[in-house]
N, C-alpha and C positions, 0 to 999 in steps of 0.2 A: 119454498118447499117442494115443489117438483125438481126443481136443481139437485136436493138436498138427497132423496129419495131414487133418482130415477137409476142408478148403477144398480144397487137393487134389481127392481122391475128386469131392469136389461138382465143379469145377472139370471134371473129366474125365468124367461121365455127363454135363455140360449141352450137352459141346462133342461128346457122341456120339451124345446127340438132334440137337441142330444138324444135323450132317450128316445124319441121316438124312431131317431136314426138308430140309432144301436141296436133296437130293437125289433125294429121292420129287417135292416138287413141281415143277420146275423141270425130271425126266426127263432125270437128269444123272447120265452112269455114267462112271468112269477111259475115256479113249478118247483113241487114235492119231491127230491131227491128220496126214496128210501133209499139209498147202497151208502147214505153219509152221515153226516151226525147229525141232522135237519131230526131225523127220526126219534134220536132223545129229549132233542126239544119239546117235540111234543108228547114224549110220553110224560115231561115235568109237566108239563101244564095240567095233563091227563092226572096225572098223581097228585097234585094239589088242590085240582078245582073239582075230585070226582070221586077221591079218597082221603081229603085232607092231610094228606105228607107232602116231605120232602123231596125230591129226588137226589138222589145219591155223587151221583154229576153236574144235575146243572142247578144250580141257586136261585134261592124264592122270587126274587124281583124276574127275572128273564119269562123264569113261568108264569109269575105272575101277571107280564105286561100280554105276554104273545097269547096266554087262553085266557085274555078276558073275554071274553064273548059265552064260556065256558059257563059263567058265573048268573048269565039271563039263559041259561039253556040251549044256549048255541048247539050248531057243532061243526062236526070238525071242518068242512068246507067254510064256513064263514070265521073260524080262528085264519087258518091261513090264507083267508081275503084278507082279513083282519092285520095279520101279520107285515105281509107285503104292501098293506096302508101304509104303515108305520116305516117302513124297509125306507121308501119313494119321500114319505115327507121326512124322516130323518135325514138320509141325504139331501134333497133343496133346503132342508135344516143348516147347515151343515156349509153348503157352501154360502150363504147369506153371514153366519157365524165367521168363518173363516175370513172373507171379507174385512165381516168388523175389526177381527183382529188387525190385519195388514194394516186400515186403513186408518190405526192407531200407529201404526209402524212407521209408516208412506206417507201415504196422503189419498184420498179416493181414485182418485184416477187412475194414478200405479197401483193400490191396489183392487182393482176394476183387472186390472189384464191382469196379474199374478194369479186373482181366483179363475179367471178360465181356464188356468194350467192345472187344478186343481180342478174346477169341471168334469176337465177331460183325461183323469184316470183312472185305467179303464178297467179296474178291479174295484174301487169303489161302490162304482156303479155298479159293476158286472153281480155286486155279493148279495145287492140291493133284489134282485127276482129268485133270492132263494128261500129262506125259512131256518136263518142263520143270524144272527144277533151282531152280527160286524158292523154294520152300519149303524145302531143304536152305540155300539160299545166309542166305536171313531167320535161321536159325535161327542158323547160325556167327555172323554180323552180332551176334545178340542173344545168342550164345555169350559172345562180346568183351565187349558191355557188363555183363554180369554178373561177367566176371570182372574189369574197371576200377571196378565199381561194389564188388564185396570188398574190391580195394585199398584206395579210396579210404574205406571204410571199414576195415577193417581196418592199412592201412599194410604188409601182408605181403611182400614183392615178385617171392613168386614167383608171384602175381596176375597182376603184369604181362607176366611170362613166357610163362604159358599162353596170355593176350588175344595175345601177337604171334603164340603158335606155330598160334592156331587162323586166323590173319589169314592169316599167310602159304601156310598151307592151303590157303583160302579163295581164294586168285587161283589155286590150280588144279580150283576151279569156276569162278568169274566172274574174269578178272584185273581187273578195277575195283577188288580187295578188297586189290591188291599195294599201291595209294594208300592204304588206308589201315592195312596194315603199314606202309611207311614213315616215315608222319606220327608214327601210333603209337612206334617207336621213336624219331624225334630227337626227340618229346618227352617220351620216357625217356633222352635221353645220359645223365645226369648217372650214371644207370642201370646203363650198359651195364656199367663191369665186373662186377656182379652177374650183371648179364642171362646174359652171356656163362659164367660158369662159374658157375651152378644148378643145383641136383639136376633140372633139366628139358630143363639146357643140349642136351643130345644129341639132346632131338627137336626142339629149334629147328634146329641144323644137318642135324638130316634135313630139315626142311621145306623147307631152303637148299637141302642139294641138288636136295630132288627139282622145283626150282624151278631151279635150272642142268641140272639133265635135263632139261628141260622145252624149253626157251633151246637150246642148244646143240642138239638130237634136232631141233626146225625149222629154227636155221639148216644141219643136214647135210643133212635132205628137203627144204627149203622156199628157204633162202639169205639168210633173216635172222633174225638175233639177235631177234627175238621169241617172248613164250608165243603169243599167237593173234595170226591176220590179222583178227579180228572186227573191229576198229575200224575197219580199209581197206574193208574191205566194206559193211562199215552207212557210211562218211559217205560212201561215194561214190553207193550205194543211197537213203540220203535227202535229209538235209542237204545234198549237193553237189548232188541232182537236182534238188529243192525248187527251191533258188539259180539254178538254171540254166535248169528252167520258166517263172522269175520272168523272166530277162532275157530268152529266146524266145517268152512269151507264151502258151507251150500249161499243157496244165492235166497234170497231175503225178499218176503212176500207179505206184504203186510196184512196182514188178517189173519195165511191162511197158512205160515209154517206151524209145524206141531206143539211150539212152545206156545202161539197165542189160543190154541187150543184147548192150553192147561186151566185158562181161566172160565172157562164155563162148569156152571156149577158151583163155580166158589162165589163166598158173600165177597161184599164189595173191604170188608174189614181183612179177609181173607188176602183181598189182590192187594191191601196195603200191606200188610204182612211179607207176602210172599216179590212186592216192589220192592220192597228194604233188606233183606233179606238179598235178592236177586245183584241189589245195587253195590250192595258189601263183596259181596260173592267175584263180581266184576272187577271192581276198583282194587280188589286184592290180585286178585290170578290174574285177567284180563284186562289191564288197564289203559295199554296202549289199543288193542282192537273198541276199548270204550270210546278211546280218546279220537279216534279213527272215524267211529260210529258217528259221534258227536257233530266233529266237523263235516262228516258227509251229508249230517241233517242241517246242518247252516247252509252247506251249498246250495243243498236242493228246493232250500225256502225263499234263498235268495236271490237264483239265479233263471227260474221258470216263469212263463207266463201266465195269464190266467186259464185256468182249469174248465172254470164255467164258459168261456169264452170256444177252448176245443173242445169241449162234450157238445157242440151245437152239431144238430143237423142237417142238413139240404132237403130236408123234406118236400118243399114247393120246387126243388129244381130250377129254384132261379140261375142264371147264369154267373151273378155277380156276386153268389155266396163263395166261395170258396176265396176269393178274393180278399172279402172284408174281414171275411178270417181268419186270413194270413194276413192283413194290416194288423188286427186290430190286436192277435195276440200277439207278432213284433215287437208293435209298440208297448202293452202292457210288460212284456220283459225286458223293456229297455229301461220302462219306470222301474221295473222293481229293480233290476239291478244298478242303476243308476239313483235313486231314491238309498236303498239299502247303501252304497261304498258312499256318498254324500255326507250320509247323516252318521256314518260310523266314526269317517274324515273330522267333520264337524264335531260330534259329541266329543272327541278322546282331545280336540284340540281345543274345547272348553274345559276338558282338566287340566290342561299345563299353564292357562293362563284364567284358573280359578280366580285370582285374586283383583279380575277386569272384570269377570263376568257377572253377569247379574243373573237372576233369581230366573225368568223368567228362557234363558240360557240355560240355565240348571234343569230345571224341570222338564225344558223337550232333550235335552241330552242323554241323562237318565231316562229318560221315557225313551230314547229310542237303543240305547243298549241295550236296557233290562230287555225289551218287544225283541229284540233282534238275537240276542244270548239266550234268553230262555226258549225261543222254537226251537231253540237245539236238540231240544228234546222228545221232537216230533220230524218226522220226514216229508216227502211228496205233498208236501200243501200245498206249491206253487207262494203264489203271494197272497193269501189268505194272510196271514199271521203279519203281512207286513205293510200292507194296504193301511194301516194303522198309523206306522210312521208318517208316508206321506208327507198331512199339514203338519209336524212338527219340524221333518227339515225342513220345508219354506219355511216355516216361521225363524227356525234356527239362521239358518240363513241370509234373512232379510237381518233379524236381529245383530248379527254380524256383521252385514252391511249399513249398519243405521244408528249401534246404540251409540255410539256416541251421540250423535245428536239431540237422540230423543230420552234414555233413561241412562240410571244415576244410580244402581242401586248393586253398588258390587256387593257380591258373598263373603266379606268379611266384615261389612257392615253391621 
């Protein structure tokens, strides 16, 4: 029994020590960033529990999870502490889950060493220190990969249903996950009869009901059938704004240009209309600059180190702070560059070799391409968007190296 579980215990112990070293060296503690997206998630939780309303930008499930202490009349401080507890627990669970996936592909000993590589991904740990859903979102996508891996190994269709449930619910954490769920459902459309009548079908239908509830509530409150308006806001403030600055030959400062100030006082519905009209106009009259802006956004998100590490301050005036900050920032930058580049290359290779690729390779490849290319609507996010793909890149790499030995579920099947 001990020999079977000892790797999980060792991984947990190493991860725990790593958290303390990372936090101590950078003088980094869990914190709430009033200038970042943290405030929008907190406001979404307050809207849900204090007023019974949904946020126009942050979906139902993440508001419900982060704001749970409000249900028991908890304070905002309790909500923040609760969210940080969730983030760190989920980060630890992600490590064990990654190990469980890799041990199916390789063996427990080799899976342990590959899991260490995942443990020391700087960005994945750094975002656990903020009031952001990156840790939870990454875990849920990894959980979907786990279920797909189990299905590919055992051919038990229940794992497909579980993966779909996770992805549809994940869309209420970050709307981008809806694309994953729909693609996976289309991929397994021949098994739709089993999917709809499996023992987990009630939970799957419940996830659909929650999404419909989200969409209908947003329509009723704000005027559009959508899960979230975040896409419109992000496009207008980033890639659209950058393209407009290229056209006018002025400096682009996110949130500070006159263009961004035009959103003040507008309703979510009006912002969506404005963003749509702006995209149509720029696609027609400013297409080259729009493409340049999109490429710039892709580059800025793929080539930078972790901004949380960069923003740490040496308040205790320790002699080693600068060295560790430089080291961790450099490592996070290298990780972002390497994982993005390798992920793109392996994903395109999967598309080229689709006849011999299995469902794990297909899902990871789609996920990598989808995350990377959709991140281009925003910029200056450093590695925030791309940490999600780190685990999928590693799984895809190992699958490419070992698929002939362990898996035989080609896409043509």
